[in-house]
Structures are given as structure tokens and as C-alpha cells.
C-alpha positions in Angstrom: 132.1 78.5 106.4 132.2 78.8 110.0 129.9 81.8 111.9 132.9 83.2 113.1 134.5 84.0 109.9 130.9 84.5 108.7 130.9 87.6 111.0 133.7 88.8 109.8 132.6 89.1 105.9 129.6 91.0 107.2 131.8 93.5 109.3 133.9 94.0 106.3 130.9 94.9 104.1 129.2 97.2 106.8 132.9 98.6 106.7 133.1 99.3 103.3 132.6 102.4 101.0 129.8 100.8 98.8 126.2 100.5 99.3 125.0 97.1 99.6 121.8 95.5 98.2 120.3 92.5 100.6 118.2 90.1 99.1 115.0 89.2 101.1 115.3 85.6 102.4 112.8 83.8 104.4 113.9 80.6 104.0 116.7 78.1 103.5 116.3 77.5 100.0 115.2 81.2 98.8 118.8 81.7 101.2 120.5 79.7 98.9 118.9 81.2 95.6 120.2 84.5 97.1 123.6 82.8 97.5 123.4 81.6 93.7 122.2 84.8 92.3 125.5 87.0 93.9 124.2 88.8 96.9 126.7 89.3 99.8 123.9 89.8 101.9 120.8 88.0 102.5 118.1 90.3 104.8 115.4 88.5 106.9 112.9 90.4 108.9 110.2 89.9 111.6 107.4 90.3 109.5 108.8 88.3 106.8 109.2 85.7 109.8 105.7 85.6 110.9 104.4 84.8 107.9 106.7 82.0 106.9 107.1 80.4 110.2 103.6 81.0 111.7 101.5 81.5 108.2 99.9 84.4 109.7 100.3 88.5 109.4 102.9 90.4 111.6 100.0 90.8 113.7 100.2 87.3 115.7 103.5 87.4 118.0 106.4 85.0 116.8 108.8 84.1 119.8 112.4 84.8 119.7 113.0 81.2 119.9 111.0 80.7 117.0 112.8 83.5 114.8 116.2 82.3 116.4 115.6 78.7 114.7 114.2 79.7 111.5 117.5 82.0 111.2 119.6 79.2 112.0 118.2 76.8 109.5 118.5 79.9 106.7 122.7 80.1 108.4 123.0 76.6 108.2 122.1 76.5 104.1 125.0 78.5 102.8 127.6 80.8 103.5 125.4 84.1 103.0 125.5 86.6 105.4 122.4 88.1 107.1 120.9 90.6 108.2 118.1 90.6 110.9 115.5 92.8 111.7 113.7 91.6 114.7 110.7 94.3 115.9 109.4 94.9 118.7 106.7 92.9 118.9 109.0 89.7 118.6 109.4 88.8 122.0 
């Protein structure tokens, strides 16, 4: 699925009238697992990114480039729409 179709599907989910519980994802494999389990949306947070990319707590600054690269790797792994939370410390 291309990224435009994925965005349109995500907007449709957000515009819907039901509560959607995202699966917490942190790498491409966890995104594939969440998708296989039936999650419509994955959640990737800055605190999770710091742990998976740097192997350190959220106190160490992760660059926006590193964050975006991990998001890109996750999105390439499948068709799961991804909700991303970039904390202010990420910049």
C-alpha cells in the first residue's frame, strides 16, 4: 500500500465514530505483529524511539532525523497506519 492510500485510510479511521486502540510498535517486526493481530493503527512514541534507536532512556536527545528514519523503517514493513508522538525534546 502506498503512503497516500495509508494516509487516507488513517484519516477515515480518525473521522469514524468508534474508539480505536492502537498497538504499540517500536520496530518493523512489532509493526508486522500488530498488523497480523488486527490492529488498524500503530502507536510510536518518542520515548519508545529513544529506547529502540539509542538503547537509552528518554533523557538523551534523539534527533528528528533518527526518529524519522525509524518511522520510515516501520512503515516500509507493512500497511499499518502509524500514529506518531514526537516529544518536544526530540528536536
